[in-house]
C-alpha positions as CSV (number, residue, x, y, z in Angstrom):
1,M,75.3,25.3,46.1
2,I,73.9,28.8,47.2
3,M,73.7,31.7,45.8
4,T,73.4,35.3,46.5
5,V,70.2,37.6,45.3
6,A,72.5,39.5,43.3
7,T,76.2,38.3,42.5
8,R,76.5,40.7,39.5
9,P,74.0,43.8,40.0
10,L,72.5,44.6,36.6
11,N,73.9,48.2,35.2
12,R,72.2,50.8,35.5
13,R,71.3,52.2,32.0
14,L,69.5,48.1,31.8
15,A,68.0,48.6,34.6
16,I,66.5,51.8,33.9
17,S,65.1,50.0,30.6
18,L,64.0,47.3,31.4
19,A,62.0,48.6,33.9
20,V,60.3,51.2,31.6
21,L,59.7,48.6,29.4
22,V,58.4,46.2,31.8
23,M,56.2,49.5,33.3
24,W,54.9,49.6,29.9
25,L,54.6,46.5,29.1
26,V,52.9,44.5,31.9
27,G,51.0,48.0,32.7
28,G,49.1,48.0,29.3
29,I,48.2,44.6,29.9
30,G,46.4,45.2,32.8
31,L,45.2,48.0,31.5
32,A,44.3,46.0,28.6
33,L,42.1,43.6,30.8
34,I,40.9,46.2,33.1
35,H,39.1,48.0,29.9
36,S,38.4,44.7,28.1
37,Q,35.5,44.9,30.9
38,R,32.5,47.9,29.9
39,W,32.9,50.8,32.1
40,H,29.3,52.7,32.5
41,F,29.4,55.9,34.2
42,F,26.0,57.2,34.8
43,L,25.1,60.8,36.4
44,L,28.4,62.4,36.3
45,G,28.7,66.3,37.4
46,G,30.4,68.4,39.4
47,Y,31.8,67.1,43.4
48,D,29.0,65.0,44.8
49,L,29.3,61.3,45.8
50,S,28.3,59.5,42.9
51,T,31.3,61.5,40.6
52,L,33.3,61.3,42.8
53,G,33.3,57.6,44.1
54,Q,32.2,56.6,40.0
55,I,35.6,58.2,38.9
56,G,37.3,56.8,42.1
57,G,37.1,53.8,41.9
58,Y,37.9,53.5,38.3
59,Y,41.1,55.2,38.9
60,L,41.7,53.0,42.0
61,A,41.2,50.0,39.9
62,R,43.5,51.6,37.1
63,V,46.3,51.6,40.2
64,G,45.7,47.8,41.0
65,A,45.7,46.4,37.3
66,Q,49.3,48.2,36.8
67,L,50.9,47.3,40.1
68,P,52.3,43.7,39.3
69,A,54.5,46.0,36.5
70,Y,56.0,48.9,39.1
71,A,56.0,45.6,41.0
72,L,58.4,44.3,38.5
73,A,60.1,47.5,38.4
74,A,60.7,48.1,41.9
75,I,62.9,44.1,42.3
76,I,64.6,45.1,39.0
77,F,65.6,48.4,40.3
78,G,66.4,46.7,43.7
79,L,69.4,44.6,41.8
80,S,70.7,47.3,40.3
81,D,73.9,48.9,41.2
82,F,72.8,52.3,41.2
83,R,73.6,53.4,45.3
84,R,70.0,54.3,45.9
85,P,67.7,53.0,43.9
86,A,64.9,53.7,46.5
87,R,65.2,57.0,44.9
88,V,65.7,56.6,41.5
89,A,63.0,54.1,41.2
90,C,60.6,57.0,42.2
91,F,62.4,59.1,39.8
92,T,61.9,56.9,36.9
93,T,58.3,56.3,37.7
94,L,57.9,60.0,38.4
95,I,58.9,60.6,35.0
96,Y,57.2,57.8,33.5
97,C,54.0,58.7,34.8
98,G,54.0,61.9,34.6
99,I,54.5,61.6,31.0
100,M,51.6,59.3,30.3
101,T,49.1,61.5,32.5
102,S,50.4,64.5,30.2
103,I,49.5,61.7,27.2
104,R,46.3,60.6,28.8
105,L,45.0,64.0,29.4
106,A,45.8,66.0,25.8
107,R,43.6,63.3,24.3
108,H,41.1,64.7,26.6
109,H,38.9,61.1,27.2
110,W,36.8,63.0,29.9
111,A,34.8,65.6,27.3
112,V,32.4,62.9,26.1
113,A,30.4,63.8,29.6
114,P,29.1,67.3,29.7
115,N,28.2,68.1,32.8
116,L,31.8,66.4,34.5
117,D,33.7,69.3,36.1
118,Q,37.0,68.1,33.8
119,S,38.7,69.1,37.1
120,I,37.9,65.5,38.9
121,P,40.0,63.6,36.2
122,V,43.5,65.8,36.6
123,L,43.3,65.1,40.1
124,A,42.6,61.6,39.9
125,E,45.1,61.1,37.5
126,V,47.8,62.9,39.9
127,A,46.6,60.6,42.3
128,Q,47.1,57.7,40.9
129,A,50.8,58.6,39.9
130,I,51.1,59.5,43.7
131,L,50.1,56.1,44.8
132,L,52.5,54.2,41.7
133,V,55.3,56.5,42.5
134,A,55.0,55.7,46.3
135,F,54.1,51.9,45.9
136,V,57.4,52.3,43.5
137,G,59.2,53.4,46.5
138,F,58.1,51.4,49.6
139,F,58.6,48.5,47.2
140,T,62.0,48.9,46.4
141,W,62.7,50.0,49.8
142,L,61.1,46.6,50.9
143,F,62.9,44.4,49.1
144,I,66.0,46.2,49.3
145,S,65.5,45.2,53.4
146,L,64.2,41.9,52.9
147,I,67.3,40.8,51.0
148,A,69.8,42.5,52.8
149,R,68.2,40.5,56.4
150,L,67.8,37.2,54.5
151,Q,71.8,37.7,53.8
152,A,72.9,39.0,57.0
153,G,70.3,36.3,59.0
154,P,71.2,32.9,61.0
155,L,69.7,30.6,58.3
156,F,72.5,32.7,55.5
157,S,74.8,32.3,57.7
158,S,74.4,28.7,58.8
159,L,74.9,28.2,55.3
160,T,77.6,29.8,54.0
161,R,79.5,28.5,56.9
162,R,78.0,24.2,55.4
163,R,79.5,25.7,52.1
164,E,83.1,27.2,53.2
165,L,83.4,23.1,55.3
166,R,82.9,21.5,52.2
């Protein structure tokens, strides 16, 4: 018995709810794992190489810890019945990242480093949000095009032809 991937696509409300839940829950697990390791920052100051490297590395690690969650969310958006799922995925991720970034910035974590220019973490937060939105958009597009190619390819057509002959 051959089944297509999206015989009954997810409805819109369920897809958005499920994707946000996955981004929050699985992304939180990834961030908890990365924060279980102690991060030590030293000689944080202005826009010098040491400060940019430490904070940039920290935020790249944060992006890497959240990639599985955002990949699952992209697959959920790809399986939904939106007309333009990549666009909806980008907008939903932008809103989610914007809310989470505002919460983190309001908590003002980097105030413990007195010599640190506070614009550096703000710029890193914005760069993190842009990277995650771009990743979700690209991965949603990639998932949709992969499914379309698999369903239009010779392997899928030969399998459906065999099924019709039976």
